[in-house]
All heavy atoms as an XYZ file, in Angstrom:
931
protein
N      91.206    119.460     91.232
C      92.608    119.163     91.451
C      93.212    118.639     90.150
O      92.681    118.878     89.092
C      92.760    118.169     92.592
C      92.257    118.620     93.970
S      92.834    120.173     94.666
C      94.528    119.946     95.012
N      94.296    117.879     90.232
C      95.051    117.478     89.049
C      94.739    116.058     88.603
O      94.366    115.205     89.402
C      96.548    117.604     89.344
N      94.930    115.836     87.298
C      94.887    114.491     86.733
C      96.315    113.950     86.764
O      97.203    114.513     86.127
C      94.367    114.535     85.296
C      92.875    114.822     85.204
C      92.394    114.938     83.755
N      93.175    115.843     82.947
C      93.076    117.176     82.961
N      92.234    117.769     83.762
N      93.831    117.914     82.173
N      96.523    112.861     87.523
C      97.870    112.337     87.759
C      97.979    110.923     87.213
O      97.151    110.062     87.510
C      98.209    112.339     89.272
C      99.624    111.830     89.505
C      98.026    113.731     89.868
N      99.014    110.688     86.429
C      99.344    109.345     85.960
C     100.357    108.754     86.925
O     101.430    109.330     87.144
C      99.941    109.393     84.546
C     100.480    108.075     84.000
C      99.376    107.030     83.865
C     101.187    108.292     82.676
N     100.018    107.622     87.528
C     100.918    106.908     88.426
C     101.421    105.676     87.687
O     100.637    104.799     87.330
C     100.207    106.500     89.741
C     101.135    105.676     90.617
C      99.713    107.739     90.480
N     102.731    105.636     87.455
C     103.357    104.524     86.748
C     104.117    103.708     87.779
O     105.193    104.099     88.218
C     104.298    105.029     85.625
C     104.886    103.851     84.868
C     103.573    105.988     84.694
N     103.528    102.583     88.166
C     104.087    101.758     89.248
C     103.642    100.324     89.065
O     102.449    100.054     88.961
C     103.607    102.291     90.595
C     103.983    101.466     91.796
C     105.484    101.332     91.990
O     106.166    102.349     92.185
O     105.973    100.181     91.956
N     104.603     99.390     89.037
C     104.257     97.978     88.828
C     103.952     97.235     90.121
O     103.296     96.200     90.097
C     105.364     97.256     88.057
C     106.680     97.217     88.806
O     107.066     98.253     89.394
O     107.341     96.171     88.803
N     104.378     97.742     91.250
C     104.114     97.080     92.530
C     102.705     97.471     92.995
O     102.458     98.643     93.310
C     105.158     97.521     93.555
C     105.000     96.838     94.899
O     103.843     96.681     95.377
O     106.023     96.475     95.493
N     101.781     96.497     93.070
C     100.398     96.815     93.430
C     100.256     97.500     94.799
O      99.416     98.381     94.964
C      99.691     95.457     93.435
C     100.545     94.577     92.602
C     101.947     95.076     92.751
N     101.075     97.118     95.768
C     100.980     97.720     97.098
C     101.397     99.187     97.068
O     100.734    100.050     97.653
C     101.828     96.939     98.097
N     102.496     99.473     96.392
C     102.960    100.864     96.287
C     101.952    101.684     95.488
O     101.606    102.805     95.872
C     104.360    100.940     95.644
C     104.773    102.385     95.393
C     105.391    100.228     96.525
N     101.462    101.128     94.386
C     100.476    101.835     93.562
C      99.233    102.171     94.377
O      98.683    103.273     94.263
C     100.115    100.995     92.345
N      98.791    101.246     95.213
C      97.589    101.473     96.031
C      97.805    102.594     97.042
O      96.916    103.428     97.253
C      97.189    100.182     96.743
N      98.984    102.640     97.658
C      99.288    103.689     98.631
C      99.316    105.056     97.946
O      98.734    106.028     98.438
C     100.631    103.406     99.347
C     101.108    104.614    100.135
C     100.502    102.190    100.251
N      99.976    105.135     96.796
C     100.065    106.403     96.069
C      98.679    106.827     95.595
O      98.283    107.989     95.758
C     101.053    106.289     94.883
C     101.021    107.552     94.034
C     102.463    106.017     95.385
N      97.945    105.890     95.026
C      96.596    106.197     94.540
C      95.704    106.706     95.677
O      94.993    107.704     95.520
C      95.978    104.959     93.890
C      94.588    105.205     93.344
C      93.982    103.976     92.695
O      94.352    102.843     93.060
O      93.122    104.158     91.808
N      95.740    106.052     96.816
C      94.903    106.447     97.946
C      95.270    107.856     98.424
O      94.390    108.687     98.668
C      95.048    105.459     99.108
C      94.111    105.753    100.268
S      94.321    104.661    101.714
C      94.609    103.077    100.987
N      96.561    108.140     98.542
C      96.992    109.467     99.002
C      96.548    110.553     98.029
O      96.056    111.609     98.446
C      98.512    109.493     99.171
N      96.688    110.289     96.745
C      96.307    111.283     95.736
C      94.794    111.486     95.688
O      94.311    112.622     95.623
C      96.833    110.876     94.363
C      98.358    110.918     94.194
C      98.761    110.319     92.859
C      98.882    112.334     94.331
N      94.054    110.397     95.752
C      92.588    110.509     95.703
C      92.038    111.211     96.942
O      91.109    112.013     96.839
C      91.949    109.135     95.522
C      92.048    108.628     94.100
C      91.303    107.327     93.915
C      91.256    106.941     92.446
N      90.519    105.683     92.236
N      92.608    110.916     98.106
C      92.164    111.588     99.340
C      92.371    113.097     99.254
O      91.639    113.869     99.880
C      92.901    111.039    100.553
C      92.351    109.734    101.029
C      93.018    109.319    102.308
N      92.475    108.043    102.759
C      93.059    107.262    103.643
N      94.201    107.620    104.199
N      92.502    106.118    103.992
N      93.388    113.504     98.491
C      93.666    114.930     98.318
C      92.849    115.530     97.172
O      93.006    116.707     96.865
C      95.157    115.133     98.075
N      92.006    114.715     96.552
C      91.120    115.221     95.514
C      91.621    115.097     94.092
O      90.998    115.629     93.162
N      92.715    114.396     93.894
C      93.261    114.241     92.545
C      92.600    113.078     91.819
O      92.177    112.102     92.436
C      94.771    114.023     92.600
C      95.505    115.168     93.219
N      95.651    116.380     92.598
C      96.104    115.298     94.430
C      96.323    117.202     93.389
N      96.607    116.559     94.512
N      92.544    113.189     90.519
C      92.076    112.102     89.655
C      93.301    111.271     89.298
O      94.322    111.832     88.882
C      91.443    112.697     88.403
C      90.923    111.680     87.426
C      90.373    112.359     86.182
O      89.751    113.430     86.296
O      90.600    111.811     85.095
N      93.231    109.950     89.452
C      94.396    109.092     89.273
C      94.161    108.088     88.154
O      93.117    107.450     88.086
C      94.740    108.328     90.575
C      95.933    107.403     90.377
C      95.020    109.313     91.701
N      95.163    107.958     87.305
C      95.194    106.904     86.291
C      96.426    106.064     86.586
O      97.508    106.601     86.825
C      95.302    107.526     84.895
C      95.710    106.529     83.837
C      94.699    106.408     82.739
N      94.972    105.235     81.947
C      95.272    105.260     80.661
N      95.327    106.405     80.033
N      95.490    104.153     80.012
N      96.257    104.743     86.605
C      97.371    103.837     86.884
C      97.873    103.171     85.613
O      97.074    102.785     84.757
C      96.947    102.748     87.867
C      96.627    103.172     89.288
C      96.100    101.987     90.087
C      97.852    103.757     89.966
N      99.187    103.025     85.526
C      99.827    102.239     84.471
C     100.821    101.326     85.166
O     101.606    101.772     85.998
C     100.532    103.138     83.470
N     100.767    100.039     84.834
C     101.592     99.050     85.551
C     102.815     98.573     84.791
O     103.632     97.836     85.333
C     100.732     97.830     85.903
C      99.496     98.159     86.692
C      99.785     98.083     88.146
N      98.630     98.569     88.877
C      98.187     98.034     89.962
N      98.782     97.002     90.479
N      97.155     98.565     90.582
N     102.942     98.962     83.513
C     104.094     98.521     82.739
C     104.493     99.610     81.743
O     103.799    100.609     81.583
C     103.816     97.198     82.018
C     102.631     97.274     81.073
O     102.518     98.258     80.314
O     101.810     96.347     81.087
N     105.622     99.399     81.092
C     106.202    100.398     80.193
C     105.260    100.750     79.045
O     105.023    101.935     78.782
C     107.533     99.862     79.647
C     108.286    100.851     78.810
C     109.183    101.721     79.407
C     108.113    100.912     77.443
C     109.888    102.643     78.648
C     108.810    101.832     76.677
C     109.705    102.696     77.281
N     104.716     99.747     78.367
C     103.898    100.035     77.182
C     102.600    100.760     77.524
O     102.199    101.698     76.825
C     103.623     98.761     76.374
O     102.901     97.837     77.151
N     101.926    100.376     78.615
C     100.690    101.075     78.980
C     100.997    102.492     79.465
O     100.227    103.424     79.223
C      99.882    100.291     80.010
O     100.597    100.127     81.200
N     102.135    102.683     80.109
C     102.534    104.027     80.540
C     102.845    104.903     79.331
O     102.426    106.065     79.278
C     103.750    103.944     81.455
N     103.538    104.347     78.359
C     103.873    105.116     77.157
C     102.605    105.559     76.432
O     102.494    106.700     75.986
C     104.762    104.289     76.230
C     105.340    105.071     75.091
C     106.364    104.247     74.323
C     106.966    105.068     73.204
N     107.967    104.299     72.448
N     101.628    104.674     76.344
C     100.348    105.014     75.713
C      99.611    106.087     76.513
O      98.994    106.989     75.938
C      99.487    103.768     75.566
N      99.676    106.016     77.828
C      98.965    106.963     78.682
C      99.591    108.354     78.653
O      98.912    109.345     78.919
C      98.909    106.439     80.120
N     100.862    108.455     78.318
C     101.536    109.748     78.307
C     101.006    110.685     77.229
O     101.170    111.901     77.342
C     103.054    109.573     78.137
C     103.793    109.037     79.346
C     105.249    108.787     79.010
C     103.662    109.982     80.525
N     100.371    110.139     76.206
C      99.833    111.012     75.152
C      98.539    111.679     75.608
O      98.100    112.652     75.007
C      99.613    110.262     73.815
C     100.929    109.698     73.295
C      98.572    109.180     73.954
N      97.932    111.159     76.665
C      96.707    111.752     77.196
C      97.034    113.023     77.970
O      98.185    113.297     78.292
C      95.980    110.748     78.094
C      95.517    109.522     77.348
C      94.863    108.503     78.240
O      94.534    108.828     79.395
O      94.687    107.368     77.782
N      96.007    113.771     78.284
C      96.172    115.032     78.984
C      96.242    114.792     80.485
O      95.218    114.745     81.165
C      95.010    115.966     78.637
C      95.210    117.355     79.195
O      96.369    117.753     79.395
O      94.209    118.043     79.439
N      97.450    114.615     81.004
C      97.646    114.495     82.447
C      98.420    115.722     82.916
O      99.182    116.316     82.157
C      98.373    113.189     82.855
C      97.533    111.977     82.498
C      99.744    113.091     82.238
N      98.214    116.082     84.166
C      98.842    117.281     84.695
C     100.083    117.000     85.533
O     100.809    117.923     85.890
C      97.822    118.062     85.515
C      96.667    118.544     84.649
C      95.527    119.097     85.465
O      94.736    118.286     85.986
O      95.445    120.327     85.575
N     100.319    115.711     85.839
C     101.503    115.313     86.590
C     101.691    113.809     86.444
O     100.743    113.073     86.153
C     101.364    115.682     88.057
N     102.932    113.373     86.660
C     103.266    111.950     86.568
C     104.103    111.567     87.781
O     105.043    112.277     88.144
C     104.069    111.646     85.280
C     104.449    110.169     85.211
C     103.301    112.065     84.031
N     103.741    110.451     88.407
C     104.570    109.812     89.422
C     105.127    108.578     88.734
O     104.370    107.709     88.289
C     103.759    109.422     90.674
C     104.650    108.667     91.667
C     103.150    110.656     91.324
N     106.447    108.501     88.618
C     107.079    107.508     87.746
C     108.095    106.641     88.470
O     109.085    107.142     89.006
C     107.760    108.251     86.586
C     108.524    107.443     85.560
C     107.610    106.459     84.833
C     109.199    108.382     84.562
N     107.843    105.339     88.453
C     108.815    104.356     88.924
C     109.823    104.134     87.802
O     109.531    104.398     86.635
C     108.091    103.049     89.283
C     108.989    102.027     89.946
O     110.100    102.370     90.391
O     108.569    100.854     90.030
N     111.003    103.620     88.132
C     112.009    103.387     87.093
C     112.048    101.950     86.612
O     112.158    101.703     85.418
C     113.393    103.827     87.584
C     113.550    105.318     87.869
C     114.991    105.640     88.227
C     113.087    106.163     86.695
N     111.988    100.991     87.514
C     112.026     99.582     87.110
C     110.619     99.125     86.778
O     109.791     98.938     87.670
C     112.620     98.715     88.230
C     114.120     98.838     88.300
O     114.786     98.988     87.284
N     114.656     98.809     89.493
N     110.368     98.944     85.487
C     109.029     98.567     85.020
C     109.104     97.344     84.125
O     110.089     97.169     83.405
C     108.420     99.721     84.215
C     108.226    101.038     84.942
C     107.915    102.150     83.949
C     107.115    100.894     85.963
N     108.071     96.525     84.129
C     108.026     95.433     83.168
C     108.021     96.014     81.746
O     107.251     96.924     81.452
C     106.693     94.737     83.466
C     106.358     95.129     84.872
C     106.927     96.506     85.054
N     108.938     95.550     80.929
C     108.968     95.972     79.531
C     109.817     97.188     79.227
O     109.932     97.581     78.072
N     110.432     97.799     80.247
C     111.265     98.964     79.960
C     111.703     99.693     81.209
O     111.422     99.270     82.332
N     112.390    100.798     80.981
C     112.974    101.583     82.072
C     112.304    102.952     82.117
O     112.097    103.601     81.081
C     114.480    101.710     81.845
C     115.249    102.210     83.028
C     115.146    101.592     84.269
C     116.091    103.296     82.903
C     115.863    102.050     85.366
C     116.823    103.761     83.993
C     116.709    103.139     85.219
N     111.971    103.401     83.309
C     111.248    104.652     83.489
C     111.937    105.869     82.902
O     111.276    106.791     82.416
N     113.268    105.902     82.921
C     113.957    107.053     82.351
C     113.731    107.145     80.845
O     113.727    108.240     80.279
C     115.446    107.024     82.682
C     115.789    107.282     84.148
C     117.298    107.220     84.370
C     115.231    108.607     84.626
N     113.512    106.008     80.195
C     113.176    106.035     78.767
C     111.798    106.645     78.545
O     111.559    107.321     77.541
C     113.254    104.632     78.158
C     114.681    104.104     78.147
O     115.621    104.913     77.985
O     114.861    102.883     78.323
N     110.881    106.433     79.487
C     109.562    107.079     79.415
C     109.695    108.588     79.613
O     109.035    109.369     78.911
C     108.617    106.510     80.472
C     108.046    105.132     80.201
C     107.291    104.631     81.424
C     107.139    105.155     78.991
N     110.524    108.991     80.546
C     110.755    110.412     80.774
C     111.373    111.055     79.533
O     110.948    112.134     79.108
C     111.650    110.612     82.002
C     112.010    112.043     82.374
C     110.769    112.895     82.607
C     112.914    112.048     83.600
N     112.341    110.389     78.940
C     112.968    110.879     77.708
C     111.922    111.007     76.603
O     111.881    112.012     75.889
C     114.090    109.921     77.289
C     114.931    110.406     76.134
C     116.092    109.458     75.845
N     117.064    109.470     76.937
C     117.254    108.471     77.797
N     116.571    107.366     77.698
N     118.155    108.569     78.753
N     111.057    110.014     76.474
C     109.982    110.039     75.476
C     109.050    111.227     75.720
O     108.683    111.947     74.784
C     109.209    108.711     75.524
C     107.988    108.675     74.679
N     108.040    108.618     73.306
C     106.675    108.694     75.006
C     106.803    108.604     72.823
N     105.959    108.651     73.846
N     108.655    111.435     76.959
C     107.759    112.532     77.314
C     108.370    113.887     76.946
O     107.700    114.739     76.359
C     107.450    112.484     78.813
C     106.536    113.580     79.356
C     105.104    113.381     78.865
C     106.571    113.574     80.880
N     109.628    114.081     77.288
C     110.285    115.369     77.067
C     110.712    115.580     75.612
O     110.438    116.623     75.028
C     111.520    115.503     77.970
C     111.202    115.497     79.451
C     110.430    116.744     79.856
N     110.327    116.828     81.303
C     109.185    116.801     81.966
N     108.049    116.682     81.327
N     109.170    116.890     83.279
N     111.391    114.593     75.036
C     112.007    114.792     73.726
C     111.081    114.465     72.560
O     111.065    115.196     71.576
C     113.294    113.979     73.631
C     114.331    114.449     74.635
C     115.559    113.588     74.697
O     115.691    112.595     73.981
N     116.491    113.949     75.555
N     110.331    113.394     72.642
C     109.482    113.005     71.517
C     108.112    113.666     71.568
O     107.600    114.109     70.547
C     109.360    111.485     71.454
C     110.701    110.812     71.150
C     110.633    109.302     71.250
O     109.579    108.712     70.940
O     111.659    108.718     71.651
N     107.512    113.722     72.750
C     106.202    114.342     72.873
C     106.297    115.847     73.138
O     105.323    116.569     72.949
C     105.386    113.669     73.986
C     105.070    112.185     73.788
C     104.301    111.645     74.991
C     104.300    111.957     72.496
N     107.455    116.314     73.591
C     107.668    117.734     73.846
C     106.836    118.297     74.990
O     106.544    119.485     75.019
N     106.472    117.451     75.944
C     105.629    117.892     77.063
C     106.480    118.297     78.264
O     107.526    117.714     78.525
C     104.659    116.789     77.470
C     103.612    116.498     76.400
C     102.574    115.534     76.918
C     101.468    115.341     75.893
N     100.381    114.522     76.437
N     105.976    119.281     78.994
C     106.648    119.762     80.202
C     105.913    119.336     81.465
O     106.109    119.926     82.528
C     106.770    121.300     80.168
O     105.454    121.849     80.078
C     107.632    121.770     79.011
N     105.077    118.328     81.352
C     104.308    117.802     82.482
C     105.235    117.522     83.668
O     106.262    116.871     83.500
C     103.613    116.482     82.065
O     102.904    116.700     80.862
C     102.698    115.975     83.154
N     104.888    117.995     84.862
C     105.726    117.708     86.032
C     105.825    116.200     86.292
O     104.820    115.498     86.254
C     104.990    118.397     87.186
C     104.160    119.447     86.548
C     103.769    118.878     85.213
N     107.046    115.750     86.551
C     107.312    114.340     86.818
C     108.066    114.217     88.127
O     109.103    114.859     88.320
C     108.135    113.689     85.684
C     108.511    112.251     86.043
C     107.379    113.746     84.363
N     107.535    113.388     89.020
C     108.226    113.047     90.258
C     108.581    111.574     90.161
O     107.702    110.721     90.001
C     107.351    113.304     91.503
C     108.041    112.792     92.757
C     107.038    114.794     91.632
N     109.863    111.285     90.214
C     110.339    109.905     90.198
C     110.154    109.333     91.598
O     110.489    109.979     92.594
C     111.832    109.830     89.797
C     112.090    110.496     88.449
C     112.322    108.379     89.823
C     111.448    109.827     87.256
N     109.618    108.113     91.658
C     109.468    107.381     92.916
C     110.064    106.000     92.683
O     109.448    105.158     92.027
C     107.991    107.287     93.305
C     107.688    106.552     94.600
C     108.356    107.256     95.781
C     106.194    106.457     94.813
N     111.269    105.777     93.171
C     112.003    104.567     92.813
C     112.781    103.993     93.986
O     113.151    104.709     94.912
C     112.980    104.898     91.670
O     113.743    103.765     91.325
N     113.023    102.709     93.893
C     113.895    102.042     94.853
C     115.360    102.205     94.486
O     116.244    101.883     95.281
N     115.633    102.730     93.282
C     117.013    102.951     92.852
C     117.545    104.223     93.493
O     116.992    105.303     93.299
C     117.085    103.056     91.325
C     116.635    101.814     90.555
C     116.672    102.062     89.063
C     117.508    100.619     90.917
N     118.621    104.075     94.241
C     119.152    105.202     95.002
C     120.499    105.685     94.478
O     121.070    106.628     95.029
C     119.291    104.804     96.469
C     117.965    104.434     97.087
C     118.109    103.924     98.492
C     116.732    103.496     98.977
N     116.727    102.980    100.316
N     120.994    105.062     93.411
C     122.306    105.427     92.894
C     122.277    106.843     92.322
O     121.346    107.251     91.641
C     122.755    104.458     91.791
C     122.990    103.053     92.272
C     121.736    102.191     92.251
O     120.631    102.680     92.095
N     121.916    100.899     92.402
N     123.351    107.562     92.605
C     123.454    108.945     92.150
C     123.275    109.068     90.641
O     122.644    110.011     90.167
C     124.813    109.524     92.570
C     124.984    110.975     92.162
C     126.343    111.531     92.529
O     127.350    110.821     92.325
O     126.384    112.673     92.999
N     123.783    108.126     89.869
C     123.679    108.225     88.410
C     122.223    108.241     87.949
O     121.881    108.947     87.014
C     124.460    107.097     87.722
C     123.923    105.713     87.971
C     124.854    104.652     87.365
N     124.461    103.343     87.773
C     123.760    102.504     87.015
N     123.407    102.848     85.803
N     123.431    101.309     87.469
N     121.348    107.492     88.625
C     119.931    107.494     88.263
C     119.275    108.826     88.630
O     118.496    109.379     87.851
C     119.192    106.338     88.938
C     119.618    105.003     88.435
N     120.192    104.061     89.244
C     119.575    104.461     87.201
C     120.477    102.989     88.528
N     120.116    103.213     87.281
N     119.596    109.324     89.804
C     119.039    110.603     90.242
C     119.465    111.715     89.288
O     118.637    112.501     88.807
C     119.476    110.946     91.688
C     118.978    112.327     92.092
C     119.006    109.878     92.666
N     120.750    111.780     88.989
C     121.261    112.830     88.113
C     120.686    112.734     86.705
O     120.345    113.753     86.096
C     122.790    112.791     88.067
C     123.499    113.093     89.391
C     124.998    112.960     89.238
C     123.114    114.459     89.916
N     120.569    111.538     86.175
C     120.007    111.365     84.832
C     118.543    111.778     84.804
O     118.083    112.427     83.857
C     120.165    109.913     84.358
C     119.649    109.660     82.960
C     120.435    110.356     81.853
O     121.470    110.981     82.123
O     120.000    110.278     80.687
N     117.794    111.424     85.833
C     116.380    111.814     85.897
C     116.243    113.336     85.916
O     115.419    113.908     85.190
C     115.712    111.205     87.127
N     117.042    113.993     86.719
C     116.984    115.454     86.799
C     117.462    116.084     85.496
O     116.886    117.073     85.021
C     117.799    115.955     87.989
C     117.272    115.517     89.365
C     118.243    115.932     90.468
C     115.877    116.045     89.626
N     118.489    115.513     84.874
C     118.986    116.017     83.594
C     117.922    115.914     82.507
O     117.789    116.794     81.662
C     120.241    115.253     83.173
C     120.938    115.859     81.944
C     122.103    115.014     81.466
N     121.665    113.754     80.878
C     121.089    113.630     79.686
N     120.833    114.668     78.959
N     120.744    112.441     79.228
N     117.123    114.849     82.562
C     116.073    114.644     81.565
C     114.831    115.488     81.838
O     113.912    115.512     81.033
C     115.688    113.159     81.502
C     116.709    112.243     80.860
C     116.319    110.780     81.063
C     116.857    112.554     79.378
N     114.786    116.157     82.985
C     113.679    117.063     83.248
C     112.708    116.662     84.337
O     111.653    117.273     84.468
N     113.043    115.652     85.127
C     112.186    115.319     86.273
C     112.264    116.473     87.276
O     113.318    117.072     87.469
C     112.642    114.026     86.938
N     111.135    116.770     87.891
C     111.120    117.840     88.884
C     111.691    117.394     90.228
O     112.228    118.203     90.969
C     109.684    118.344     89.098
C     109.227    119.386     88.113
C     109.185    118.890     86.681
O     108.868    117.743     86.413
N     109.509    119.766     85.756
N     111.545    116.096     90.528
C     111.970    115.615     91.836
C     112.249    114.121     91.764
O     111.831    113.447     90.813
C     110.874    115.890     92.870
C     111.426    116.250     94.243
O     112.532    115.778     94.587
O     110.747    116.984     94.961
N     112.933    113.611     92.782
C     113.307    112.198     92.852
C     113.186    111.754     94.303
O     113.928    112.234     95.161
C     114.743    112.025     92.360
C     115.152    110.606     92.040
C     115.390    110.216     90.728
C     115.331    109.658     93.044
C     115.799    108.935     90.419
C     115.721    108.366     92.743
C     115.957    108.011     91.426
O     116.351    106.728     91.116
N     112.235    110.884     94.571
C     112.061    110.310     95.905
C     112.407    108.833     95.854
O     112.111    108.159     94.866
C     110.621    110.468     96.381
C     110.114    111.887     96.573
C     108.627    111.872     96.880
C     110.866    112.558     97.688
N     112.984    108.335     96.941
C     113.322    106.920     96.980
C     112.387    106.180     97.935
O     111.844    106.753     98.873
C     114.786    106.699     97.410
O     115.007    107.295     98.673
C     115.753    107.275     96.384
N     112.197    104.914     97.639
C     111.382    104.024     98.474
C     112.281    103.464     99.570
O     113.437    103.166     99.295
C     110.817    102.883     97.629
C     109.904    103.356     96.524
C     109.544    102.173     95.625
C     108.785    102.636     94.389
N     108.602    101.534     93.442
N     111.779    103.284    100.761
C     110.439    103.614    101.228
C     110.244    105.129    101.265
O     111.205    105.891    101.379
C     110.368    102.998    102.620
C     111.779    102.905    103.080
C     112.614    102.724    101.834
N     109.002    105.556    101.213
C     108.696    106.975    101.092
C     107.508    107.333    101.972
O     106.759    106.474    102.412
C     108.378    107.326     99.633
C     107.102    106.690     99.144
C     105.935    107.444     99.052
C     107.047    105.354     98.789
C     104.750    106.873     98.626
C     105.871    104.773     98.348
C     104.715    105.531     98.266
N     107.349    108.611    102.181
C     106.203    109.131    102.920
C     105.158    109.579    101.900
O     105.443    110.461    101.084
C     106.623    110.321    103.780
O     105.490    111.096    104.127
N     103.962    108.990    101.916
C     102.912    109.447    100.991
C     102.598    110.930    101.147
O     102.327    111.619    100.164
C     101.707    108.583    101.359
C     102.291    107.357    101.977
C     103.523    107.830    102.695
N     102.666    111.449    102.377
C     102.410    112.869    102.611
C     103.478    113.735    101.942
O     103.174    114.771    101.351
C     102.352    113.166    104.105
C     101.140    112.588    104.790
C     101.164    112.868    106.270
C      99.990    112.197    106.963
N     100.025    112.404    108.417
N     104.729    113.304    102.029
C     105.810    114.053    101.395
C     105.659    114.019     99.876
O     105.803    115.049     99.211
C     107.171    113.478    101.794
C     108.328    114.221    101.161
C     109.683    113.623    101.493
O     109.750    112.608    102.221
O     110.680    114.188    101.011
N     105.352    112.854     99.331
C     105.132    112.743     97.894
C     104.022    113.691     97.451
O     104.169    114.426     96.471
C     104.778    111.294     97.514
C     104.322    111.079     96.073
C     105.429    111.406     95.087
C     103.827    109.654     95.889
N     102.927    113.687     98.165
C     101.790    114.539     97.834
C     102.168    116.018     97.859
O     101.850    116.766     96.933
C     100.640    114.257     98.801
C      99.359    115.043     98.570
C      98.747    114.699     97.221
C      98.374    114.755     99.690
N     102.849    116.448     98.897
C     103.249    117.855     99.005
C     104.195    118.263     97.880
O     104.053    119.343     97.301
C     103.886    118.133    100.363
C     102.920    118.148    101.538
C     103.685    118.274    102.855
C     101.929    119.288    101.398
N     105.145    117.410     97.578
C     106.087    117.729     96.502
C     105.355    117.805     95.161
O     105.548    118.750     94.400
C     107.202    116.696     96.437
C     108.185    116.807     97.581
C     109.212    115.688     97.513
N     110.088    115.697     98.643
C     111.372    116.043     98.588
N     111.915    116.407     97.451
N     112.114    116.013     99.665
N     104.522    116.827     94.880
C     103.790    116.793     93.626
C     102.881    118.015     93.481
O     102.857    118.665     92.433
C     102.975    115.500     93.523
C     102.262    115.265     92.203
C     103.277    114.955     91.107
C     101.278    114.136     92.338
N     102.163    118.342     94.529
C     101.256    119.486     94.474
C     102.002    120.805     94.290
O     101.508    121.717     93.633
C     100.370    119.530     95.723
C      99.320    118.437     95.693
C      98.432    118.393     96.915
O      98.807    118.971     97.975
O      97.356    117.787     96.829
N     103.208    120.886     94.804
C     104.020    122.097     94.596
C     104.319    122.294     93.119
O     104.231    123.414     92.599
C     105.314    121.986     95.398
C     106.197    123.224     95.262
C     107.442    123.117     96.092
N     108.300    122.087     95.510
C     109.346    121.562     96.127
N     109.628    121.911     97.353
N     110.075    120.664     95.543
N     104.628    121.224     92.406
C     104.958    121.339     90.977
C     103.719    121.596     90.136
O     103.768    122.343     89.172
C     105.700    120.090     90.494
C     106.992    119.888     91.258
C     107.187    118.743     92.011
C     107.986    120.865     91.275
C     108.360    118.573     92.745
C     109.142    120.693     91.999
C     109.331    119.554     92.729
O     110.470    119.382     93.462
N     102.603    120.985     90.520
C     101.362    121.208     89.788
C     100.908    122.663     89.962
O     100.481    123.313     89.003
C     100.256    120.224     90.244
C      98.916    120.596     89.661
C     100.641    118.792     89.849
N     101.017    123.176     91.170
C     100.601    124.553     91.450
C     101.473    125.572     90.718
O     101.009    126.655     90.365
C     100.638    124.825     92.952
N     102.729    125.215     90.462
C     103.658    126.136     89.811
C     103.413    126.256     88.307
O     103.959    127.151     87.665
C     105.091    125.684     90.060
N     102.591    125.392     87.766
C     102.348    125.413     86.310
C     101.455    126.532     85.923
O     100.537    126.943     86.373
C     101.744    124.094     85.871
C     102.759    122.986     85.966
C     102.328    121.805     85.219
N     102.565    122.143     83.802
C     102.308    121.353     82.802
N     101.780    120.200     83.019
N     102.547    121.689     81.579
């Protein structure tokens, strides 16, 4: 299956996402803050689940870094408590494949993520 970077500072949410991905056979790497996520993006991951509010920075800046500075097309699914249209539109404009809001269904997240990984 896929190597997935999960960028999430809330331990409970990270555990739910990690468990759902691992049960489906994916390899999971966790990053809990902006700087560790930025460092992890240079590694070979096949998908990213990205929160926006992170200690030390904003998730959209990580997405911008991934797309513009690193030039990677890795599928990114935003998973955030921010529901404002401006955040959704900016994420999609920057190249996120999808945007889910919390609370969320782990099954839905998994299906959406796997659709983008399979399309690569």
